[in-house]
C-alpha positions in Angstrom: 47.6 -2.2 64.9 47.1 -6.0 65.9 44.2 -8.3 64.4 42.9 -11.5 65.8 42.0 -12.4 62.3 42.1 -11.5 58.5 40.4 -8.5 57.4 38.0 -10.1 55.4 36.5 -13.3 56.8 33.7 -14.4 54.5 34.5 -15.4 51.0 32.6 -16.3 47.9 33.8 -18.9 45.4 34.8 -15.8 42.7 36.9 -14.0 45.4 38.5 -17.0 46.8 39.7 -18.2 42.8 40.9 -14.7 42.4 42.8 -14.6 45.8 45.9 -16.4 44.8 45.9 -18.2 47.9 47.9 -21.8 48.3 46.0 -25.0 48.1 43.0 -23.2 46.3 41.7 -23.5 42.5 42.2 -20.7 40.5 38.4 -20.8 39.0 35.1 -20.7 40.2 33.5 -23.8 39.2 36.8 -25.7 40.6 36.5 -24.0 44.1 32.7 -24.6 44.0 33.5 -28.2 43.4 36.2 -28.4 46.5 33.3 -26.6 48.3 31.1 -29.5 47.7 33.7 -32.1 48.3 34.9 -31.2 51.4 31.7 -30.2 52.6 32.1 -26.6 53.7 28.4 -25.7 53.4 27.3 -28.2 55.7 29.7 -27.0 58.5 27.9 -25.4 61.1 28.5 -21.6 61.4 30.9 -22.0 58.4 28.6 -20.7 55.5 26.0 -18.2 54.6 23.8 -16.7 51.9 25.5 -14.1 50.1 23.5 -10.8 51.1 24.5 -9.1 47.8 22.7 -9.2 44.5 23.6 -12.4 42.5 23.0 -14.8 45.4 25.5 -17.3 46.2 27.3 -18.9 49.3 30.0 -17.2 51.3 32.6 -19.5 53.5 34.2 -18.7 56.4 37.7 -18.2 56.2 38.2 -21.1 58.8 37.0 -23.9 56.5 40.1 -23.1 53.7 43.1 -25.6 53.6 45.7 -24.8 56.5 48.4 -23.2 54.3 45.8 -20.5 53.1 44.6 -19.9 56.2 48.2 -18.9 57.1 48.6 -17.0 54.6 45.6 -14.9 55.5 46.8 -14.4 59.1 50.3 -13.5 58.1 50.2 -11.0 55.2 46.4 -9.9 56.6 45.4 -10.5 52.8 46.9 -7.4 51.4 46.5 -8.7 48.0 43.0 -8.9 48.2 42.1 -5.5 50.2 39.2 -3.9 48.0 41.1 -1.1 46.1 39.9 2.5 45.8 37.3 2.5 42.9 38.9 4.3 39.5 37.7 7.9 39.1 36.4 7.3 35.5 34.2 4.5 36.9 32.8 6.1 39.5 31.4 9.3 37.3 30.4 6.9 34.7 27.8 5.5 37.3 27.2 8.8 38.7 26.0 9.8 34.8 23.7 6.5 34.8 21.9 7.9 38.0 18.6 9.0 38.6 17.6 12.7 39.5 16.8 11.3 42.7 19.8 9.9 43.5 21.7 12.7 42.0 20.1 15.3 44.2 20.8 13.3 47.3 24.7 12.8 46.0 24.5 16.8 46.4 23.0 17.2 49.5 25.5 15.1 51.2 28.2 17.2 49.3 27.2 20.1 50.7 27.0 18.9 54.4 30.9 17.2 53.8 32.0 20.7 52.5 30.5 22.5 55.2 32.1 20.5 58.0 35.4 20.4 56.1 35.3 24.1 56.1 34.5 24.2 60.1 37.1 21.9 60.4 39.6 24.4 58.5 38.4 27.1 60.5 40.0 25.8 64.1 36.7 23.9 64.8 36.9 20.0 66.1 35.8 17.7 63.5 33.6 15.8 65.9 31.7 19.1 67.2 31.3 20.1 63.3 30.0 16.9 62.7 27.1 17.2 65.5 26.6 20.9 64.6 25.7 20.1 61.2 24.1 17.1 61.8 21.3 18.9 64.1 20.9 21.7 61.5 20.6 19.5 58.4 18.6 16.8 60.3 20.5 13.9 59.4 22.5 11.6 61.7 26.2 12.0 63.0 26.6 8.3 61.7 25.9 9.0 58.3 28.1 12.3 58.0 30.8 9.8 59.5 30.1 7.5 56.7 30.0 9.9 54.0 33.7 11.6 55.5 34.9 8.2 54.9 33.6 7.6 51.2 35.6 10.4 50.4 38.7 10.2 52.5 41.8 10.8 50.1 39.7 11.4 47.4 40.2 15.0 45.7 37.7 17.6 46.4 36.5 17.7 42.7 35.2 14.4 42.7 33.8 14.4 46.1 30.3 14.3 44.3 30.6 11.1 42.2 31.6 9.3 45.2 29.1 10.6 47.5 26.3 9.1 45.5 24.3 6.4 46.8 25.5 2.9 46.3 23.0 0.8 47.8 21.6 -0.2 44.3 24.8 -1.4 42.9 25.8 -4.0 45.4 28.6 -3.7 47.9 31.4 -4.8 45.7 31.7 -1.7 43.2 28.3 -0.8 42.0 27.7 -3.3 39.5 25.4 -6.2 39.2 27.4 -9.5 39.3 26.5 -12.5 37.5 28.4 -15.8 37.3 30.3 -15.5 34.0 29.3 -18.9 33.1 25.3 -18.6 33.8 25.7 -15.1 31.8 27.3 -16.7 28.7 24.8 -19.7 28.4 21.8 -17.2 29.1 23.2 -14.6 26.5 24.1 -17.5 23.7 20.4 -19.0 24.1 18.5 -15.5 23.6 21.0 -14.0 21.1 19.3 -16.1 18.6 17.0 -15.4 15.3 14.3 -17.5 16.4 13.6 -14.8 19.2 13.3 -16.9 22.1 11.5 -14.7 25.4 13.5 -14.2 28.3 11.9 -16.0 30.6 12.4 -19.5 28.5 15.8 -18.8 28.2 16.3 -18.1 32.1 14.1 -20.8 32.8 16.4 -23.4 31.0 19.5 -21.7 32.2 18.7 -22.0 35.8 17.8 -25.7 35.0 21.2 -26.0 33.9 23.2 -24.1 36.8 21.2 -26.0 39.3 22.9 -29.3 37.8 26.1 -27.7 37.4 26.4 -26.1 41.0 26.4 -22.7 39.4 24.9 -19.4 41.4 21.7 -18.5 39.9 20.8 -14.6 40.2 17.1 -13.7 40.3 15.1 -13.4 37.5 15.1 -9.5 37.6 18.9 -9.3 38.5 19.8 -11.5 35.1 17.6 -9.2 33.1 19.0 -5.9 34.4 23.0 -7.5 34.0 21.8 -8.4 30.2 20.6 -5.1 29.6 23.7 -3.5 31.2 26.0 -6.1 29.3 24.4 -6.0 26.1 23.6 -2.9 23.5 20.7 -2.6 21.5 22.3 -3.1 18.4 23.8 -6.1 19.1 20.9 -7.4 20.2 18.8 -6.0 16.9 21.7 -8.0 14.9 21.6 -11.1 16.5 17.9 -11.3 16.9 16.3 -9.9 13.8 19.1 -9.5 11.3 21.1 -7.2 9.4 18.6 -5.3 7.5 17.0 -4.4 11.0 20.3 -3.3 12.2 20.7 -1.2 9.3 17.2 0.6 10.1 18.6 1.6 13.4 21.3 3.9 11.7 19.5 7.3 10.5 19.3 7.9 6.9 21.3 10.5 5.5 20.1 13.8 5.2 20.6 15.1 1.7 20.3 19.2 0.9 18.0 19.7 -2.1 18.1 23.5 -1.9 21.5 23.5 -4.1 19.5 21.8 -6.9 17.2 23.3 -9.2 14.4 21.8 -11.3 15.3 19.0 -13.5 19.1 19.0 -12.7 18.1 15.4 -11.2 15.9 12.8 -11.4 15.3 9.6 -9.5 13.9 6.6 -11.2 12.1 3.4 -9.7 9.5 0.8 -10.3 6.6 0.2 -8.5 4.3 -2.7 -8.2 0.5 -1.8 -7.5 -1.6 -4.0 -5.3 -4.4 -4.2 -7.3 -5.5 -6.8 -9.8 -5.9 -5.1 -13.4 -6.8 -7.1 -16.6 -4.5 -5.8 -19.3 -2.7 -7.2 -22.4 0.6 -9.1 -21.7 2.8 -11.0 -24.2 0.9 -14.4 -23.4 -2.4 -12.6 -24.3 -5.2 -10.6 -22.1 -4.3 -11.5 -18.2 -5.3 -10.2 -15.0 -2.0 -9.1 -13.5 -0.9 -6.4 -10.6 0.7 -3.7 -13.1 4.3 -2.2 -12.4 4.9 1.6 -13.0 7.8 3.2 -13.9 8.2 6.6 -12.9 10.8 9.5 -12.7 10.6 12.2 -9.9 12.4 15.5 -9.7 14.8 15.6 -6.9 14.8 19.2 -6.3 10.7 19.9 -5.6 9.6 16.3 -5.4 7.2 16.4 -8.6 6.6 13.1 -10.6 7.4 14.2 -13.8 6.6 11.2 -16.2 5.3 7.5 -15.4 4.1 4.6 -17.5 2.3 1.6 -16.7 3.4 -2.2 -18.4 2.8 -5.8 -17.0 6.5 -6.3 -15.8 9.6 -4.3 -15.2 11.3 -4.0 -18.6 14.1 -1.8 -20.0 11.6 -1.1 -23.0 9.2 0.8 -20.8 12.0 2.6 -18.7 13.1 4.0 -22.4 9.9 5.3 -23.3 9.1 7.3 -20.1 12.6 8.4 -20.3 11.5 9.6 -23.7 8.2 11.4 -22.3 10.2 13.1 -19.4 12.7 14.2 -21.8 9.9 15.4 -24.6 8.2 17.6 -22.1 10.3 18.6 -19.7 14.5 18.6 -21.1 17.5 16.7 -20.3 18.3 15.8 -16.6 22.1 16.5 -15.7 21.9 13.7 -12.8 19.9 10.5 -12.8 19.5 8.4 -9.7 18.3 5.1 -10.8 17.7 1.6 -9.0 20.0 -1.2 -9.6 17.7 -3.7 -11.4 18.1 -5.2 -14.7 15.4 -2.4 -16.2 17.8 0.4 -15.6 21.3 -1.2 -16.1 20.1 -1.9 -19.7 23.0 -1.0 -22.3 20.3 0.5 -24.4 19.9 3.0 -21.4 23.0 3.2 -19.5 25.4 1.7 -21.8 29.0 3.1 -21.4 28.4 4.3 -17.8 32.0 3.0 -16.2 30.0 2.5 -12.7 27.5 0.2 -13.8 27.0 -2.8 -11.4 25.0 -5.1 -13.9 26.6 -6.6 -17.0 29.9 -6.8 -18.4 31.5 -3.3 -18.7 33.4 -3.2 -21.9 35.3 -0.3 -23.8 33.3 -1.3 -26.9 29.9 -0.5 -25.4 27.4 1.6 -27.6 26.4 4.5 -25.2 22.9 4.3 -24.1 20.3 6.8 -24.2 21.2 8.7 -20.9 24.9 8.4 -21.8 24.2 9.9 -25.1 22.5 12.7 -23.9 25.3 13.6 -21.6 23.5 12.8 -18.1 25.4 11.4 -15.5 23.9 8.3 -13.7 24.2 7.4 -10.1 23.4 4.1 -9.1 21.2 3.5 -5.8 22.2 1.1 -2.9 20.8 -2.2 -3.6 18.0 -3.5 -1.3 18.0 0.3 0.3 14.7 2.0 0.2 15.7 4.9 1.9 18.7 5.7 -0.8 15.6 6.4 -3.3 13.5 9.7 -2.6 11.2 8.3 -5.0 10.0 5.2 -2.5 8.2 8.0 0.0 6.1 8.9 -3.0 5.0 5.2 -3.7 4.0 5.1 -0.3 1.7 7.7 -0.7 0.4 6.4 -3.7 0.1 2.9 -2.3 -3.0 4.4 0.0 -4.5 6.7 -2.6 -4.6 4.2 -5.6 -4.5 1.2 -4.6 -7.0 1.5 -1.6 -9.1 4.0 -3.7 -12.7 3.2 -3.7 -12.7 2.6 -7.4 -10.2 -0.4 -6.6 -12.5 -2.0 -4.2 -12.5 -5.7 -4.9 -9.6 -5.6 -7.0 -7.1 -4.7 -4.0 -4.9 -7.6 -3.1 -3.1 -6.6 -0.1 0.3 -5.8 0.7 1.5 -9.2 1.5 0.0 -12.4 1.3 -1.0 -12.5 4.8 -2.9 -9.2 4.4 -5.7 -10.3 2.1 -9.0 -8.3 2.7 -11.9 -10.6 2.8 -13.0 -9.8 -0.4 -9.6 -10.8 -2.2 -10.0 -11.2 -6.0 -13.4 -10.4 -6.4 -13.2 -8.0 -9.6 -10.3 -6.6 -11.6 -10.1 -3.3 -13.1 -10.0 -2.7 -16.8 -6.5 -1.3 -17.8 -7.6 2.0 -19.2 -9.7 2.4 -16.0 -6.9 2.2 -13.9 -4.5 4.0 -16.0 -7.0 7.1 -15.7 -7.0 6.5 -11.8 -3.3 6.5 -11.6 -2.9 9.5 -13.9 -5.6 11.4 -11.7 -3.9 10.5 -8.3 -0.5 11.6 -9.4 -1.8 14.8 -10.5 -3.2 15.1 -7.3 0.2 14.5 -5.9 2.0 16.8 -7.5 -0.7 19.6 -7.0 -1.4 18.7 -2.9 -0.5 22.0 -1.2 1.1 22.1 2.6 4.5 20.1 1.7 7.0 20.8 4.5 10.2 20.0 2.8 13.1 22.5 2.8 12.3 24.2 -0.2 8.3 23.9 -0.5 7.5 26.1 2.5 4.0 25.0 2.6 3.8 25.0 -1.5 2.8 22.2 -3.6 5.5 20.0 -5.6 4.0 21.8 -9.0 4.1 25.2 -7.4 8.1 24.6 -6.4 8.7 23.0 -9.4 7.1 25.8 -11.8 9.3 28.7 -10.2 12.6 26.8 -10.3 12.0 25.5 -14.0 11.0 29.2 -15.0 14.6 30.4 -14.4 16.8 27.2 -14.7 18.8 26.3 -17.6 17.0 23.8 -19.3 18.8 21.6 -21.9 16.0 20.9 -24.5 16.4 17.6 -27.0 16.5 17.9 -30.8 14.5 15.9 -33.3 17.2 13.7 -34.1 17.8 13.0 -29.8 14.2 12.6 -29.5 14.3 9.3 -31.7 16.6 7.5 -29.4 14.0 6.4 -26.8 11.9 5.1 -29.5 12.3 1.1 -29.4 13.8 -0.6 -32.2 12.6 -3.6 -34.2 15.0 -5.2 -36.2 14.4 -7.3 -39.6 11.0 -5.4 -40.7 10.8 -5.7 -44.2 9.5 -3.3 -47.1 6.8 -4.6 -49.6 8.5 -5.7 -52.9 5.1 -4.5 -54.5 4.4 -0.9 -53.3 6.6 -0.4 -50.2 4.1 -0.7 -47.6 5.6 -1.7 -44.1 3.4 -4.1 -42.0 4.0 -3.9 -38.5 2.4 -4.8 -35.4 -1.1 -5.5 -37.1 -0.9 -2.0 -38.7 0.3 -0.6 -42.4 2.8 2.2 -42.7 3.6 3.8 -46.0 5.4 6.9 -47.2 6.3 7.6 -51.0 10.1 7.5 -50.4 9.6 3.8 -49.5 9.7 2.6 -53.3 13.5 3.4 -53.2 13.7 0.5 -50.7 11.5 -2.1 -52.2 12.0 -5.4 -50.6 14.8 -3.9 -48.3 15.0 -5.1 -44.6 15.1 -2.0 -42.4 15.1 -1.2 -38.5 11.8 0.5 -37.1 11.9 3.0 -34.0 8.2 3.0 -32.3 6.6 4.0 -29.0 4.6 0.5 -28.1 1.9 2.9 -26.7 1.4 5.3 -29.7 1.9 2.8 -33.1 -0.4 5.1 -34.9 1.7 7.8 -34.5 4.0 6.3 -37.2 7.5 4.9 -38.0 11.0 6.0 -38.0 12.9 4.0 -40.5 16.3 3.2 -40.2 18.8 1.4 -42.6 20.6 -1.6 -41.1 23.9 0.1 -41.1 22.3 2.9 -38.7 21.6 5.7 -41.0 18.3 7.2 -40.6 16.0 6.8 -43.8 12.7 8.7 -43.2 9.3 8.5 -41.2 6.1 6.3 -42.3 2.9 7.3 -41.2 0.3 5.0 -40.2 -2.6 4.1 -42.6 -5.7 4.2 -41.2 -8.3 1.6 -42.2 -11.7 2.4 -43.7 -14.9 1.1 -44.3 -15.5 -1.3 -47.2 -18.1 0.5 -48.3 -16.7 3.7 -47.3 -17.0 6.7 -50.4 -15.0 9.1 -48.4 -12.2 6.8 -48.0 -12.1 5.4 -51.7 -12.0 9.4 -52.6 -9.3 9.8 -50.1 -6.9 6.8 -51.7 -7.9 8.0 -55.4 -6.6 11.6 -54.6 -3.6 10.7 -52.9 -2.9 8.4 -55.9 -3.6 10.8 -58.4 -1.2 13.2 -56.7 1.3 10.5 -56.5 0.9 10.0 -60.3 1.1 13.4 -61.0 4.2 14.2 -58.9 6.2 10.8 -60.6 5.2 11.9 -63.9 6.9 15.6 -63.3 9.8 13.9 -61.9 10.2 11.6 -65.1 9.8 14.7 -67.4 12.4 16.5 -65.4 15.2 13.4 -66.1 14.0 12.3 -69.4 15.2 14.9 -72.1 14.6 13.0 -75.2 11.6 11.0 -76.9 11.7 7.2 -77.4 12.5 8.0 -81.4 15.3 10.3 -80.8 16.7 7.5 -78.1 16.4 4.5 -80.7 17.8 6.8 -83.5 20.9 7.5 -81.6 21.2 4.0 -80.2 20.9 2.2 -83.5 22.8 4.6 -85.3 25.7 4.2 -82.9 25.5 0.5 -83.3 28.6 -1.2 -85.3 28.3 -2.0 -88.9 27.9 -6.0 -89.2 31.0 -7.6 -90.8 30.6 -8.3 -94.6 30.9 -12.1 -95.0 34.1 -13.3 -97.0 33.9 -14.0 -100.1 33.4 -17.8 -101.3 36.4 -19.1 -103.2 34.6 -22.3 -104.5 30.8 -21.9 -105.3 28.7 -25.1 -105.7 25.1 -24.6 -106.9 22.6 -27.2 -105.2 20.5 -28.9 -107.6 16.7 -27.8 -107.0 14.7 -30.5 -105.7 12.2 -32.3 -108.2 9.2 -31.3 -105.8 10.5 -27.9 -104.6 8.0 -24.8 -105.3 9.2 -22.4 -107.4 9.8 -18.9 -105.3 9.9 -15.6 -106.8 12.3 -12.7 -105.8 10.1 -10.6 -103.7 11.5 -6.9 -102.0 12.7 -8.3 -98.6 11.5 -5.4 -96.4 11.9 -7.1 -93.1 15.8 -7.2 -93.9 15.9 -3.4 -93.5 17.4 -2.3 -90.5 15.3 -0.9 -87.5 16.6 2.5 -87.2 15.9 2.8 -90.9 12.2 1.5 -90.3 11.5 4.1 -87.2 13.3 7.1 -89.3 11.2 6.5 -91.7 8.1 6.2 -90.2 9.3 9.3 -88.2 10.1 11.1 -91.5 6.9 10.3 -93.1 4.8 11.5 -90.1 6.7 14.9 -89.8 6.5 14.9 -93.5 2.8 15.5 -93.1 3.3 17.9 -90.5 2.2 16.1 -87.2 4.2 16.8 -84.1 7.0 14.6 -82.8 5.4 12.1 -80.7 6.8 11.6 -76.8 6.7 8.7 -75.3 3.3 8.4 -74.0 2.3 8.7 -77.6 4.4 5.9 -79.1 3.5 3.8 -76.1 -0.3 4.2 -76.9 0.5 3.3 -80.8 2.4 0.2 -79.6 -0.7 -0.8 -77.3 -2.9 -0.1 -80.5 -0.7 -2.3 -82.4 -0.9 -5.1 -79.9 -4.6 -4.9 -79.4 -4.9 -5.4 -83.3 -2.6 -8.5 -83.3 -4.6 -9.6 -80.6 -8.0 -9.2 -82.5 -6.2 -11.2 -85.4 -5.8 -8.3 -87.7 -2.6 -8.0 -90.0 -0.1 -5.2 -89.7 1.8 -3.7 -92.2 5.7 -4.5 -92.6 6.4 -1.3 -91.5 4.1 -1.1 -88.5 5.2 -4.9 -87.9 9.1 -4.1 -88.2 8.6 -1.1 -85.5 6.6 -2.9 -83.0 9.5 -5.3 -82.6 12.0 -2.6 -82.4 10.1 -0.6 -79.7 9.1 -3.4 -77.6 13.1 -4.0 -76.9 13.2 -0.5 -75.7 13.9 0.6 -72.3 11.0 3.4 -72.6 8.3 0.6 -73.2 9.5 -1.4 -70.5 9.0 1.5 -67.8 5.9 2.9 -69.3 4.3 -0.8 -69.2 5.4 -1.0 -65.8 3.6 2.1 -64.6 0.5 1.0 -66.3 0.5 -2.4 -64.8 1.0 -0.5 -61.2 -1.7 2.1 -61.6 -4.1 -0.5 -63.6 -4.7 2.0 -66.1 -3.3 3.4 -69.5 -1.0 6.4 -69.7 -2.8 8.5 -72.7 -3.1 12.0 -71.8 
């Protein structure tokens, strides 16, 4: 079949750049530059506005360079004949159609199938078209167009190829926007500053007008952007990585396979309330923080504590509350903060993401108790189920009527009108938190996969009654108490002074002046201290001594009673250990001493000449030269001869006190008494009795 011209007479700049015709540039911009330089748009009848979406100009083939026109005339531009659209592309477009367009495609398919059926039965095609056109109230021309649309197409794909295409443009069904225009528009719009699409379009339009780039209409550019840009990519570019993460659904975990106390979840929460409470810097108005642990099976909050800041000591004590009241969990899902990753709590855990992990790490509380630690993803609230409970408490605690005037708002730009007009007292706020957590646990109609309309309390109680629960021993209970090194035991009476309180027990006398480690609960200092040696060995428990009124008779009686009991117990212990009296001990000690060596005889003896003024001295029996054991033994023998009982150590000490009192009054002692007193004062029994008398403030006679 001969033609007077090429099959395609009107060409856009993009089509010419892609045609491969001689003497034509291969990029759209250069084709536009050639058209502007040669004045194609000014030639009468040689340019027209492009009818399809996207705008721009189309040029008649006669304005092309000579060699390009010859190529088109000779070859018929076979290389630029529009190919049949790909099957996958057509079906993809069909799936994007609305219900009305899909219904029209099915109506066309029904008409075409009937025409083809008539043709196969022997009817002429034109007669079949006219007959079906009358029956379905459509024009014969439309039916012929539909037949052309599916010519050469397999019958199973006719539905997709018969879909209306008037909304897709004439070149294959997609909105066409100049690549340079589109790149600049997207680069401007996909920024964290989040400019509006209209402002980006206006800036790109001004640039395109200057550069000679075709400008699509605003609604065309918007549809092109929506078709070529995914929502996830837009969120990442305009809102950041965190917003992109929120687009991905959280993992759904099945809790039905757990039981009560099998796994817990812990985290800190800062309340949006001003509270007056004690801090290391004194009493201050702060926003208190609460550490809480939740049972993952039931959702019940098992333990909680308030503090002025997030710290590992409060976490340790809160874990102690949980284990003391409920038992030892098998698994713990914890936040990755420093307060949870402290070595006192999770030391020895190989997967700890904070601090250096070494083989020499001392096992922490959870590691020692055999609880497996799992770390939540940092900065990911959806990884910790307890965050949902915190969200409820934000409304029910921070916005409670009792907190009116103390509520701070949940962000700096959400401060209420009465911001910082008052502050709650700590005890008042703690009572409110306790009450609201109890109500949170007891609230019915919970819609979890294990609650079925029951409360968290009911779910936990049912499972706890039949689940295997591990309980802590008395030794394990001391593991979660806080430790203070460098605590000193009084050298005088064994009392320990710690954080404004006094602690004492009789066993502390064995550690007078020692430096020890005290384990305690900071919120229950009056419960007493557990005392450890610096080596880590447990020494004992020291109860707190309560203060009494200055003139309290009952308090005086109580301390006197305790001191009397202590004295009696010590005496009984002493009697059990000392089987001999002082006289017997002294006699044995002095009798076992070796005799004094005899002086060597003098070979030459020279008598000194007496001084003319020296006084004459008579010879007197040297009573003082007798050995000490002879004096004590003779005194004992003398008393025994008179039928007196053998004196015990208290009688000997009492007699020594009498002799000392006589000397203090200026009275003279006999030679035997003075000799005996000097010997007894060097004996250990005398020193022991005197030390007891000084400590108790009274004599020990009777």
